N, CA, C and O atoms as CSV, one atom per row, in Angstrom:
chain,resi,resn,atom,element,x,y,z
A,1,UNK,N,N,-13.117,-162.934,-54.777
A,1,UNK,CA,C,-12.585,-161.959,-53.871
A,1,UNK,C,C,-13.763,-161.289,-53.157
A,1,UNK,O,O,-14.634,-160.714,-53.811
A,2,UNK,N,N,-13.797,-161.359,-51.801
A,2,UNK,CA,C,-14.914,-160.757,-51.062
A,2,UNK,C,C,-14.817,-159.242,-51.078
A,2,UNK,O,O,-13.735,-158.661,-50.992
A,3,UNK,N,N,-15.958,-158.635,-51.189
A,3,UNK,CA,C,-15.983,-157.179,-51.177
A,3,UNK,C,C,-16.497,-156.703,-49.829
A,3,UNK,O,O,-17.368,-157.327,-49.223
A,4,UNK,N,N,-15.959,-155.619,-49.385
A,4,UNK,CA,C,-16.418,-155.038,-48.130
A,4,UNK,C,C,-17.327,-153.872,-48.457
A,4,UNK,O,O,-17.079,-153.132,-49.408
A,5,UNK,N,N,-18.376,-153.706,-47.675
A,5,UNK,CA,C,-19.280,-152.586,-47.946
A,5,UNK,C,C,-18.577,-151.267,-47.671
A,5,UNK,O,O,-17.804,-151.144,-46.722
A,6,UNK,N,N,-18.852,-150.309,-48.496
A,6,UNK,CA,C,-18.258,-148.985,-48.304
A,6,UNK,C,C,-19.295,-148.065,-47.677
A,6,UNK,O,O,-20.457,-148.031,-48.081
A,7,UNK,N,N,-18.849,-147.346,-46.707
A,7,UNK,CA,C,-19.711,-146.395,-46.023
A,7,UNK,C,C,-19.193,-145.005,-46.327
A,7,UNK,O,O,-18.040,-144.830,-46.721
A,8,UNK,N,N,-20.037,-144.039,-46.146
A,8,UNK,CA,C,-19.614,-142.663,-46.353
A,8,UNK,C,C,-18.541,-142.298,-45.345
A,8,UNK,O,O,-18.787,-142.338,-44.139
A,9,UNK,N,N,-17.376,-141.950,-45.809
A,9,UNK,CA,C,-16.279,-141.641,-44.899
A,9,UNK,C,C,-16.589,-140.407,-44.062
A,9,UNK,O,O,-16.132,-140.309,-42.923
A,10,UNK,N,N,-17.345,-139.476,-44.596
A,10,UNK,CA,C,-17.664,-138.275,-43.832
A,10,UNK,C,C,-18.570,-138.609,-42.653
A,10,UNK,O,O,-18.423,-138.015,-41.584
A,11,UNK,N,N,-19.505,-139.550,-42.821
A,11,UNK,CA,C,-20.380,-139.901,-41.707
A,11,UNK,C,C,-19.608,-140.642,-40.623
A,11,UNK,O,O,-19.903,-140.478,-39.439
A,12,UNK,N,N,-18.621,-141.458,-41.006
A,12,UNK,CA,C,-17.797,-142.135,-40.013
A,12,UNK,C,C,-16.947,-141.129,-39.255
A,12,UNK,O,O,-16.766,-141.258,-38.044
A,13,UNK,N,N,-16.429,-140.142,-39.945
A,13,UNK,CA,C,-15.627,-139.124,-39.282
A,13,UNK,C,C,-16.474,-138.288,-38.327
A,13,UNK,O,O,-16.023,-137.930,-37.240
A,14,UNK,N,N,-17.698,-137.980,-38.737
A,14,UNK,CA,C,-18.580,-137.202,-37.886
A,14,UNK,C,C,-18.937,-137.962,-36.619
A,14,UNK,O,O,-18.909,-137.388,-35.530
A,15,UNK,N,N,-19.272,-139.244,-36.737
A,15,UNK,CA,C,-19.634,-140.008,-35.553
A,15,UNK,C,C,-18.431,-140.198,-34.646
A,15,UNK,O,O,-18.573,-140.199,-33.423
A,16,UNK,N,N,-17.244,-140.360,-35.231
A,16,UNK,CA,C,-16.035,-140.509,-34.434
A,16,UNK,C,C,-15.721,-139.218,-33.691
A,16,UNK,O,O,-15.352,-139.254,-32.517
A,17,UNK,N,N,-15.863,-138.085,-34.356
A,17,UNK,CA,C,-15.592,-136.813,-33.693
A,17,UNK,C,C,-16.659,-136.501,-32.647
A,17,UNK,O,O,-16.351,-135.913,-31.610
A,18,UNK,N,N,-17.914,-136.889,-32.906
A,18,UNK,CA,C,-18.963,-136.707,-31.900
A,18,UNK,C,C,-18.664,-137.540,-30.664
A,18,UNK,O,O,-18.826,-137.068,-29.539
A,19,UNK,N,N,-18.229,-138.771,-30.868
A,19,UNK,CA,C,-17.896,-139.650,-29.753
A,19,UNK,C,C,-16.745,-139.060,-28.942
A,19,UNK,O,O,-16.753,-139.101,-27.712
A,20,UNK,N,N,-15.760,-138.511,-29.646
A,20,UNK,CA,C,-14.621,-137.887,-28.965
A,20,UNK,C,C,-15.078,-136.670,-28.152
A,20,UNK,O,O,-14.624,-136.479,-27.024
A,21,UNK,N,N,-15.958,-135.857,-28.706
A,21,UNK,CA,C,-16.438,-134.676,-28.001
A,21,UNK,C,C,-17.269,-135.049,-26.771
A,21,UNK,O,O,-17.184,-134.386,-25.737
A,22,UNK,N,N,-18.075,-136.114,-26.887
A,22,UNK,CA,C,-18.872,-136.564,-25.739
A,22,UNK,C,C,-17.944,-137.031,-24.615
A,22,UNK,O,O,-18.188,-136.736,-23.445
A,23,UNK,N,N,-16.891,-137.753,-24.966
A,23,UNK,CA,C,-15.923,-138.197,-23.962
A,23,UNK,C,C,-15.232,-137.006,-23.311
A,23,UNK,O,O,-14.971,-137.013,-22.108
A,24,UNK,N,N,-14.941,-135.991,-24.104
A,24,UNK,CA,C,-14.292,-134.798,-23.571
A,24,UNK,C,C,-15.217,-134.064,-22.601
A,24,UNK,O,O,-14.771,-133.583,-21.559
A,25,UNK,N,N,-16.503,-133.977,-22.940
A,25,UNK,CA,C,-17.478,-133.336,-22.044
A,25,UNK,C,C,-17.540,-134.093,-20.731
A,25,UNK,O,O,-17.511,-133.485,-19.661
A,26,UNK,N,N,-17.625,-135.411,-20.803
A,26,UNK,CA,C,-17.685,-136.218,-19.578
A,26,UNK,C,C,-16.437,-136.038,-18.729
A,26,UNK,O,O,-16.520,-135.971,-17.503
A,27,UNK,N,N,-15.296,-135.962,-19.371
A,27,UNK,CA,C,-14.041,-135.779,-18.648
A,27,UNK,C,C,-14.038,-134.450,-17.890
A,27,UNK,O,O,-13.627,-134.397,-16.731
A,28,UNK,N,N,-14.489,-133.396,-18.532
A,28,UNK,CA,C,-14.539,-132.087,-17.871
A,28,UNK,C,C,-15.582,-132.085,-16.752
A,28,UNK,O,O,-15.370,-131.464,-15.710
A,29,UNK,N,N,-16.699,-132.771,-16.959
A,29,UNK,CA,C,-17.721,-132.823,-15.915
A,29,UNK,C,C,-17.219,-133.583,-14.687
A,29,UNK,O,O,-17.539,-133.212,-13.557
A,30,UNK,N,N,-16.445,-134.629,-14.897
A,30,UNK,CA,C,-15.847,-135.359,-13.779
A,30,UNK,C,C,-14.862,-134.459,-13.040
A,30,UNK,O,O,-14.818,-134.460,-11.809
A,31,UNK,N,N,-14.078,-133.699,-13.783
A,31,UNK,CA,C,-13.121,-132.780,-13.159
A,31,UNK,C,C,-13.842,-131.742,-12.308
A,31,UNK,O,O,-13.388,-131.408,-11.214
A,32,UNK,N,N,-14.963,-131.233,-12.809
A,32,UNK,CA,C,-15.751,-130.257,-12.048
A,32,UNK,C,C,-16.281,-130.890,-10.768
A,32,UNK,O,O,-16.228,-130.273,-9.705
A,33,UNK,N,N,-16.788,-132.110,-10.860
A,33,UNK,CA,C,-17.312,-132.799,-9.680
A,33,UNK,C,C,-16.208,-133.024,-8.649
A,33,UNK,O,O,-16.432,-132.866,-7.449
A,34,UNK,N,N,-15.026,-133.391,-9.115
A,34,UNK,CA,C,-13.914,-133.594,-8.184
A,34,UNK,C,C,-13.483,-132.283,-7.541
A,34,UNK,O,O,-13.176,-132.246,-6.349
A,35,UNK,N,N,-13.459,-131.204,-8.326
A,35,UNK,CA,C,-13.092,-129.907,-7.767
A,35,UNK,C,C,-14.125,-129.424,-6.754
A,35,UNK,O,O,-13.768,-128.770,-5.773
A,36,UNK,N,N,-15.394,-129.735,-6.976
A,36,UNK,CA,C,-16.439,-129.318,-6.044
A,36,UNK,C,C,-16.345,-130.037,-4.706
A,36,UNK,O,O,-16.881,-129.556,-3.708
A,37,UNK,N,N,-15.667,-131.188,-4.671
A,37,UNK,CA,C,-15.515,-131.932,-3.424
A,37,UNK,C,C,-14.299,-131.488,-2.614
A,37,UNK,O,O,-14.087,-131.980,-1.506
A,38,UNK,N,N,-13.507,-130.577,-3.141
A,38,UNK,CA,C,-12.350,-130.072,-2.415
A,38,UNK,C,C,-12.739,-128.866,-1.571
A,38,UNK,O,O,-13.636,-128.111,-1.949
A,39,UNK,N,N,-12.078,-128.676,-0.435
A,39,UNK,CA,C,-12.351,-127.467,0.353
A,39,UNK,C,C,-11.887,-126.217,-0.401
A,39,UNK,O,O,-10.935,-126.275,-1.179
A,40,UNK,N,N,-12.554,-125.106,-0.171
A,40,UNK,CA,C,-12.267,-123.872,-0.901
A,40,UNK,C,C,-10.859,-123.358,-0.619
A,40,UNK,O,O,-10.280,-122.659,-1.450
A,41,UNK,N,N,-10.313,-123.690,0.522
A,41,UNK,CA,C,-8.979,-123.196,0.873
A,41,UNK,C,C,-7.860,-124.022,0.235
A,41,UNK,O,O,-6.689,-123.658,0.339
A,42,UNK,N,N,-8.203,-125.102,-0.407
A,42,UNK,CA,C,-7.209,-125.998,-0.999
A,42,UNK,C,C,-6.677,-125.410,-2.301
A,42,UNK,O,O,-7.446,-124.938,-3.138
A,43,UNK,N,N,-5.369,-125.442,-2.463
A,43,UNK,CA,C,-4.755,-124.996,-3.710
A,43,UNK,C,C,-4.702,-126.189,-4.664
A,43,UNK,O,O,-4.452,-127.320,-4.246
A,44,UNK,N,N,-4.936,-125.930,-5.925
A,44,UNK,CA,C,-4.900,-126.985,-6.941
A,44,UNK,C,C,-3.951,-126.549,-8.055
A,44,UNK,O,O,-3.614,-125.372,-8.189
A,45,UNK,N,N,-3.536,-127.521,-8.841
A,45,UNK,CA,C,-2.673,-127.236,-9.980
A,45,UNK,C,C,-3.457,-127.442,-11.259
A,45,UNK,O,O,-4.102,-128.472,-11.456
A,46,UNK,N,N,-3.389,-126.457,-12.111
A,46,UNK,CA,C,-4.140,-126.454,-13.359
A,46,UNK,C,C,-3.166,-126.528,-14.516
A,46,UNK,O,O,-2.178,-125.795,-14.557
A,47,UNK,N,N,-3.448,-127.416,-15.456
A,47,UNK,CA,C,-2.562,-127.585,-16.596
A,47,UNK,C,C,-2.860,-126.536,-17.660
A,47,UNK,O,O,-4.012,-126.319,-18.036
A,48,UNK,N,N,-1.810,-125.897,-18.130
A,48,UNK,CA,C,-1.913,-124.933,-19.216
A,48,UNK,C,C,-0.804,-125.271,-20.202
A,48,UNK,O,O,0.349,-124.885,-20.008
A,49,UNK,N,N,-1.156,-125.992,-21.258
A,49,UNK,CA,C,-0.146,-126.488,-22.189
A,49,UNK,C,C,0.612,-127.633,-21.538
A,49,UNK,O,O,0.012,-128.618,-21.106
A,50,UNK,N,N,1.917,-127.505,-21.470
A,50,UNK,CA,C,2.739,-128.524,-20.823
A,50,UNK,C,C,3.144,-128.131,-19.410
A,50,UNK,O,O,3.915,-128.842,-18.766
A,51,UNK,N,N,2.637,-127.015,-18.928
A,51,UNK,CA,C,3.009,-126.519,-17.607
A,51,UNK,C,C,1.821,-126.578,-16.658
A,51,UNK,O,O,0.668,-126.515,-17.085
A,52,UNK,N,N,2.113,-126.699,-15.367
A,52,UNK,CA,C,1.086,-126.681,-14.337
A,52,UNK,C,C,1.248,-125.421,-13.506
A,52,UNK,O,O,2.358,-125.058,-13.117
A,53,UNK,N,N,0.121,-124.753,-13.234
A,53,UNK,CA,C,0.137,-123.536,-12.452
A,53,UNK,C,C,-0.753,-123.710,-11.235
A,53,UNK,O,O,-1.822,-124.315,-11.316
A,54,UNK,N,N,-0.307,-123.178,-10.113
A,54,UNK,CA,C,-1.083,-123.253,-8.886
A,54,UNK,C,C,-2.197,-122.221,-8.941
A,54,UNK,O,O,-1.969,-121.067,-9.307
A,55,UNK,N,N,-3.397,-122.638,-8.578
A,55,UNK,CA,C,-4.551,-121.744,-8.629
A,55,UNK,C,C,-5.539,-122.151,-7.539
A,55,UNK,O,O,-5.285,-123.085,-6.779
A,56,UNK,N,N,-6.658,-121.451,-7.469
A,56,UNK,CA,C,-7.687,-121.777,-6.484
A,56,UNK,C,C,-8.696,-122.750,-7.086
A,56,UNK,O,O,-8.768,-122.918,-8.304
A,57,UNK,N,N,-9.462,-123.376,-6.226
A,57,UNK,CA,C,-10.496,-124.307,-6.672
A,57,UNK,C,C,-11.534,-123.578,-7.511
A,57,UNK,O,O,-12.006,-124.114,-8.514
A,58,UNK,N,N,-11.896,-122.365,-7.114
A,58,UNK,CA,C,-12.920,-121.608,-7.835
A,58,UNK,C,C,-12.472,-121.279,-9.254
A,58,UNK,O,O,-13.253,-121.415,-10.196
A,59,UNK,N,N,-11.226,-120.850,-9.416
A,59,UNK,CA,C,-10.729,-120.513,-10.749
A,59,UNK,C,C,-10.634,-121.752,-11.634
A,59,UNK,O,O,-10.965,-121.704,-12.819
A,60,UNK,N,N,-10.183,-122.860,-11.054
A,60,UNK,CA,C,-10.071,-124.096,-11.826
A,60,UNK,C,C,-11.449,-124.594,-12.242
A,60,UNK,O,O,-11.626,-125.066,-13.365
A,61,UNK,N,N,-12.431,-124.491,-11.341
A,61,UNK,CA,C,-13.795,-124.895,-11.663
A,61,UNK,C,C,-14.379,-124.017,-12.768
A,61,UNK,O,O,-15.042,-124.516,-13.678
A,62,UNK,N,N,-14.136,-122.730,-12.688
A,62,UNK,CA,C,-14.639,-121.806,-13.714
A,62,UNK,C,C,-14.043,-122.131,-15.078
A,62,UNK,O,O,-14.750,-122.100,-16.085
A,63,UNK,N,N,-12.751,-122.441,-15.118
A,63,UNK,CA,C,-12.123,-122.780,-16.389
A,63,UNK,C,C,-12.676,-124.088,-16.943
A,63,UNK,O,O,-12.934,-124.192,-18.142
A,64,UNK,N,N,-12.861,-125.083,-16.086
A,64,UNK,CA,C,-13.422,-126.356,-16.531
A,64,UNK,C,C,-14.833,-126.165,-17.076
A,64,UNK,O,O,-15.191,-126.761,-18.092
A,65,UNK,N,N,-15.640,-125.335,-16.406
A,65,UNK,CA,C,-16.998,-125.079,-16.867
A,65,UNK,C,C,-16.988,-124.371,-18.214
A,65,UNK,O,O,-17.825,-124.649,-19.072
A,66,UNK,N,N,-16.046,-123.462,-18.399
A,66,UNK,CA,C,-15.920,-122.761,-19.681
A,66,UNK,C,C,-15.560,-123.748,-20.789
A,66,UNK,O,O,-16.061,-123.643,-21.908
A,67,UNK,N,N,-14.686,-124.708,-20.471
A,67,UNK,CA,C,-14.304,-125.709,-21.461
A,67,UNK,C,C,-15.465,-126.640,-21.786
A,67,UNK,O,O,-15.633,-127.041,-22.937
A,68,UNK,N,N,-16.270,-126.989,-20.778
A,68,UNK,CA,C,-17.459,-127.812,-21.020
A,68,UNK,C,C,-18.405,-127.083,-21.966
A,68,UNK,O,O,-18.909,-127.677,-22.920
A,69,UNK,N,N,-18.646,-125.813,-21.710
A,69,UNK,CA,C,-19.546,-125.030,-22.558
A,69,UNK,C,C,-19.028,-124.948,-23.998
A,69,UNK,O,O,-19.802,-125.030,-24.952
A,70,UNK,N,N,-17.709,-124.786,-24.141
A,70,UNK,CA,C,-17.120,-124.693,-25.463
A,70,UNK,C,C,-17.264,-126.015,-26.229
A,70,UNK,O,O,-17.611,-126.017,-27.410
A,71,UNK,N,N,-17.000,-127.122,-25.557
A,71,UNK,CA,C,-17.093,-128.429,-26.209
A,71,UNK,C,C,-18.548,-128.753,-26.542
A,71,UNK,O,O,-18.827,-129.322,-27.597
A,72,UNK,N,N,-19.475,-128.400,-25.657
A,72,UNK,CA,C,-20.892,-128.638,-25.935
A,72,UNK,C,C,-21.363,-127.836,-27.146
A,72,UNK,O,O,-22.172,-128.322,-27.937
A,73,UNK,N,N,-20.864,-126.618,-27.293
A,73,UNK,CA,C,-21.255,-125.832,-28.463
A,73,UNK,C,C,-20.687,-126.453,-29.742
A,73,UNK,O,O,-21.359,-126.456,-30.774
A,74,UNK,N,N,-19.466,-126.977,-29.688
A,74,UNK,CA,C,-18.895,-127.674,-30.850
A,74,UNK,C,C,-19.721,-128.906,-31.189
A,74,UNK,O,O,-19.968,-129.193,-32.361
A,75,UNK,N,N,-20.144,-129.628,-30.165
A,75,UNK,CA,C,-20.952,-130.827,-30.372
A,75,UNK,C,C,-22.297,-130.481,-30.980
A,75,UNK,O,O,-22.800,-131.200,-31.844
A,76,UNK,N,N,-22.878,-129.381,-30.528
A,76,UNK,CA,C,-24.169,-128.950,-31.072
A,76,UNK,C,C,-24.028,-128.536,-32.534
A,76,UNK,O,O,-24.892,-128.850,-33.352
A,77,UNK,N,N,-22.955,-127.842,-32.864
A,77,UNK,CA,C,-22.713,-127.439,-34.255
A,77,UNK,C,C,-22.516,-128.667,-35.128
A,77,UNK,O,O,-23.036,-128.727,-36.243
A,78,UNK,N,N,-21.773,-129.645,-34.633
A,78,UNK,CA,C,-21.518,-130.857,-35.383
A,78,UNK,C,C,-22.811,-131.667,-35.582
A,78,UNK,O,O,-23.025,-132.262,-36.639
A,79,UNK,N,N,-23.657,-131.681,-34.561
A,79,UNK,CA,C,-24.920,-132.425,-34.658
A,79,UNK,C,C,-25.903,-131.768,-35.615
A,79,UNK,O,O,-26.683,-132.458,-36.271
A,80,UNK,N,N,-25.873,-130.439,-35.700
A,80,UNK,CA,C,-26.833,-129.748,-36.549
A,80,UNK,C,C,-26.445,-129.788,-38.019
A,80,UNK,O,O,-27.294,-129.549,-38.877
A,81,UNK,N,N,-25.204,-130.081,-38.331
A,81,UNK,CA,C,-24.801,-130.092,-39.736
A,81,UNK,C,C,-24.922,-131.445,-40.375
A,81,UNK,O,O,-24.615,-131.599,-41.557
């Protein structure tokens, strides 16, 4: 019966969560870049839970930047532990 090597499950979970956080950061950065290409007078819809609310480009960009900062801090905490 062949045996499979066992790896530390915690290290696999950490790398998987780090990969997920990096993808999330990239997603928010793409959203910021797309919002920066819109004219300031353009109204955009921002998702909040399961609902979409109409807002300005500046407010949507600020929220996306706040989310990027939050995810980056989580990633930094995960990397340091």
